[in-house]
KOLMARDO-870887 format. One line per field, with one value per residue (C-alpha): residue number from 1; x, y negated, z; chain. Coordinates in nm, 3 decimals. Each point is the difference from the previous one (the first is absolute). Layout:
// residues N
n c(NUM, ...);
xx c(X, ...);
yy c(Y, ...);
zz c(Z, ...);
chain c(A, ...);
//
This chain:
// residues 80
n c(1, 2, 3, 4, 5, 6, 7, 8, 9, 10, 11, 12, 13, 14, 15, 16, 17, 18, 19, 20, 21, 22, 23, 24, 25, 26, 27, 28, 29, 30, 31, 32, 33, 34, 35, 36, 37, 38, 39, 40, 41, 42, 43, 44, 45, 46, 47, 48, 49, 50, 51, 52, 53, 54, 55, 56, 57, 58, 59, 60, 61, 62, 63, 64, 65, 66, 67, 68, 69, 70, 71, 72, 73, 74, 75, 76, 77, 78, 79, 80);
xx c(6.194, -0.314, -0.092, -0.171, -0.382, -0.035, -0.158, -0.356, 0.032, -0.187, -0.134, -0.271, -0.115, -0.176, -0.053, 0.110, 0.057, 0.363, 0.234, 0.223, -0.230, -0.057, 0.419, -0.045, -0.216, 0.232, 0.309, -0.170, -0.181, 0.309, 0.333, 0.093, 0.057, 0.339, -0.102, -0.302, -0.058, -0.228, 0.054, -0.187, -0.025, -0.249, -0.330, 0.123, 0.117, 0.161, 0.028, 0.084, 0.300, 0.174, -0.111, 0.364, 0.103, 0.400, 0.090, -0.150, 0.075, -0.113, 0.139, 0.328, 0.052, 0.005, -0.053, 0.015, -0.210, 0.132, -0.227, -0.014, 0.285, 0.251, 0.363, 0.210, 0.359, 0.221, 0.192, 0.325, -0.195, -0.175, 0.249, -0.002);
yy c(3.183, -0.176, 0.088, -0.170, 0.152, 0.131, -0.224, 0.084, 0.129, -0.298, 0.147, -0.121, 0.179, -0.183, -0.076, -0.297, -0.150, 0.018, 0.092, -0.334, -0.194, 0.141, -0.009, -0.358, -0.095, 0.231, -0.196, -0.347, 0.082, 0.198, -0.168, 0.181, 0.378, 0.129, 0.230, -0.039, 0.225, 0.063, 0.396, 0.101, 0.364, 0.097, -0.026, -0.109, -0.354, -0.006, -0.352, -0.132, -0.151, 0.088, -0.192, -0.093, -0.321, 0.020, -0.382, -0.322, -0.328, -0.270, -0.341, 0.044, 0.275, 0.410, 0.277, 0.414, 0.246, 0.339, 0.245, 0.249, 0.272, -0.250, 0.074, -0.312, 0.041, -0.050, -0.339, 0.182, 0.077, 0.294, 0.329, 0.197);
zz c(8.465, -0.120, -0.403, -0.210, -0.092, -0.288, -0.304, -0.145, -0.349, -0.206, -0.343, -0.223, -0.326, -0.251, -0.369, -0.140, -0.393, 0.082, 0.309, -0.108, 0.121, 0.325, 0.018, -0.098, 0.292, 0.236, -0.086, 0.044, 0.341, 0.146, 0.043, 0.260, -0.117, -0.010, -0.312, -0.238, -0.240, -0.358, -0.153, -0.246, -0.121, -0.252, 0.161, 0.367, 0.081, 0.389, 0.101, 0.385, 0.186, 0.315, 0.343, 0.097, -0.033, -0.141, 0.040, 0.166, -0.129, 0.297, -0.035, -0.188, 0.172, -0.109, 0.200, -0.096, 0.145, -0.116, -0.042, 0.275, -0.058, -0.160, 0.094, 0.161, -0.082, 0.245, 0.009, -0.153, -0.337, -0.168, 0.031, -0.360);
chain c(A, A, A, A, A, A, A, A, A, A, A, A, A, A, A, A, A, A, A, A, A, A, A, A, A, A, A, A, A, A, A, A, A, A, A, A, A, A, A, A, A, A, A, A, A, A, A, A, A, A, A, A, A, A, A, A, A, A, A, A, A, A, A, A, A, A, A, A, A, A, A, A, A, A, A, A, A, A, A, A);
//
């Protein structure tokens, strides 16, 4: 069974006037991320985007790429 190679952890620590400026630039440049976040806690700011593309639109066709571990319901639907 083949498995995907682990993705490298990319991080950058920097001083900026405002984390919102960095977040705005991230939103402008990263349109395919499943989850883009900005978390401000006192003197720590976390900004990032997941590497997965969840939805793709090409020539009026939408396709979804579920994140690893996503459960697909059987054709009969969810069983409570």
